[in-house]
C-alpha positions, 0 to 999 in steps of 0.5 A: 500500500505504501509503495502504491501511494509512493508511485501515485505521488511520484506520478503526480510530481512527474505530471506537475513537472511536465506541465511546468516544463511545457508551460515554460516553453516560449518558442513553441505554442503547445496546447491541447484540443478536445475532439471537437477542436476546442482549446483545452490547455494553453502554454506561455509560448502559445500566448507569446506567438498567438497573442491570446491569454489562457482566459481568452482562448480556452474553450474557443475553437482552434479554427480562429487561428486560420485565415478566412479562406481556410475556414471557408474551405473547412481546412481546420475540420479536415486537418482534425479528421486527417490527424485522427486517421493518420495519427498525426499530420505536419503542415506549413501555412499562414496563421492569424494572431489575436490582433489580426496579423499573420505569420508563417507557421509550422504545425504538428497536430497529433491525435490522442487516444486512450488505452481502448483507442478512443479519441480523447483529443489532440495535441498541437505544437506550432512554431513561428517560422516567418524569419526562417522563410524570409531568410530562405527567400532572401538567400533565393533572391540573392542567388537569383540576383547573382545569376541575373548579374552574371547574365547581364555581364555575359550579355554586355560582354557578348554585346561588346564583342559584336559591336567592337568587331566591325569597328576595328576595320573601320578604325584601321582603314581610317588610320591608313587613309589618315596616314596617306592624307596627302594623296587625298583631296582636302574634302576627303581628308576631312571625311577621314577625320570624321569617320575616325572620330565617330568610330572612336566615339562609338568605342567610347560608348561601348567602354562606358557600358563595360566600365559601369559594369566594372564599377557596380561589381567593384572591379574597376582599379587604377594604376597610379603613378606620378603624372603631369595634370597639365599634360593630361589636360592638353591630351584631352583637349587634343582628343576633343579638338575636332569636335570643338572645331566642328562647332566653331567654339572659342576655347580659352585655356589658362593652366596657371596651377604652379603645382600640377604633379599628381598621383593618378592613373593617367589614362583614366584621368584623361578619360575624366577630363575628356568626358568633361570637355566633351560634355561642355562641347555637346551642350554649347551651341555653335560659336559658343565659348569654353574656358578651361583653367587650373589653379591651386588653393591655399592647401596646394590642391590642384583644381580644374574648372571647365566652364561653358556658356551652353544650355545650363542646368536647373539647380534642382537637377544638379544632384542627379547629374552624376547618377548612371543613365541620367541627364539634365532632362529627358529631352537632352538625350534625344537632342544631344545623344549619349547614354548618360554614363560619362559623368557617373563614370567620371565621378567614380574615377575621381572618387578612386583618386580621392578627389572631388567633382562637382557641377555648378549652374545658375540655371537654364541658358546660363551655362555650366561649370564642372570642377575637379579637385585633386591632391598634388605630389611634390614637383619633380621626377617620374612624371608621365607624359601622355603625348599623343603619337602619330603612327611611325615606321617600326624600328625593325620589320617583323614577320607577323601571323595575323589570325582573324576570321572577320574578313574586313578586319583581317584585310584592313589590319594586314594592309596597315601593318604591311604599309608600315613595313611588316611582312604579314601572313594571314589565316582565317581559322585555327587550322590554317594558323597551325599550318603557317606556324609550322611552315617557317619562323614567325616573330609575332602572333596577332590572334583573335580569340574566337575562331570558327574551328577553335580558339586563339588559346589553342593557337598560342599554346601550339605556337609556344610549343614550336618556337619562342614567339611574341603573342598578342590577343586581339578580341572584342572581349575585354573584361578582367576575366578575359584578360586573365584567361588570355594571359594564362593561355600564353598571350603576352598582351591583350588588345581590345577591339577596335584595336588601339593602333598606338598600343599595337605599335608600342607592343610591336616596337618592344618586340623589334 
């Protein structure tokens, strides 16, 4: 008898401890229902998740936790019947709190039977998984965004390749004609300049698209060196000179900054200065004025101001000027052209130089002034002068194998290289290139990457096995990944179409 009393007491203690344990759980709503689905018990977690106190909910039917749509389709009752038939069910779905807000719930509903198998009710365990769902959705969105970004980059790279390829023969032909301008009537010489200018402008627009892609991925980097800012400005002016002349603009330059040695990526900074000068040219009417001046402030910093008396900018639009794809207003794009990328890219490049770029204007018809501020270096050695160069005869003629399947590009590049004294062999596919590599000594392999029967990677690998050779990739693909792949394959240089003939000449001079 004593043992029985002890056992009953122990069982009562255990039941009480279990009740205390269940009641103290806050991360799960744990409660019991009678066979009809009315709430019988209610723990602390249920109050926290669903918002009802025990006094408010006990005795009410659990259907109040379901949405109106679920109640209309009798989902609560169906769940009870299914749990009774199967023993338990697990589901995920939307549930409603006391205040009417909803949450994503993971629910386990279990049928409770006595020793004879009679249904006595149900236990229900509910967990709020809203945060987990959001986290999974965020990860899915992140993966989708990464895939979309890669697809966009792949598209831009393919678009760049297709747009660049036909520009190469046009630029090479214009360069050839320019070099022989003395043989042309004066009016044709001007047309050659116009063709070359517009091809280079088209290439600049393509570069802007790729630069924007690099900026958004944080992949645009600088090669800093000591530069003469005034030389860079003069080069930018020279690049824009034909556009300035075509609109008969009056250009004044006052390069008075005494300290103009800066730490910069000269090519990128010239891109910034050209963008700003070109912007002034674009929005200044025929016969207008552009003033370029430099000076130092009291801290010795270098300042460049480019002022025009063009269409001007409304003050409220100044803030959006340096955002991608935005211009002063929608009519500007139609009237003056452009993608609205130049200023955005210029700002990013100036930011990378730890400088500042800003625009000022009193409003429409009052012109605009763009200002660039950069830190200076001590005056002295090591300054890089980016003087424009005309194509000159090479130091030594070279035997060049040009592998290019685009016929116009092959013909014009071959003619231009031959014109400058080199011996040029041509191949339009991998098979022909391999045959020529095996037929005699080649000084330079100038090879496209994409070929109809293979790739330039295979050609350069074969060439390296046969003889020491300088290998230059010429391709419409110009991303960092493309450059890395061509270097790993064995190319010494990677030139992006339309081929910069000055760069090509520099590389060939190094071989010679």
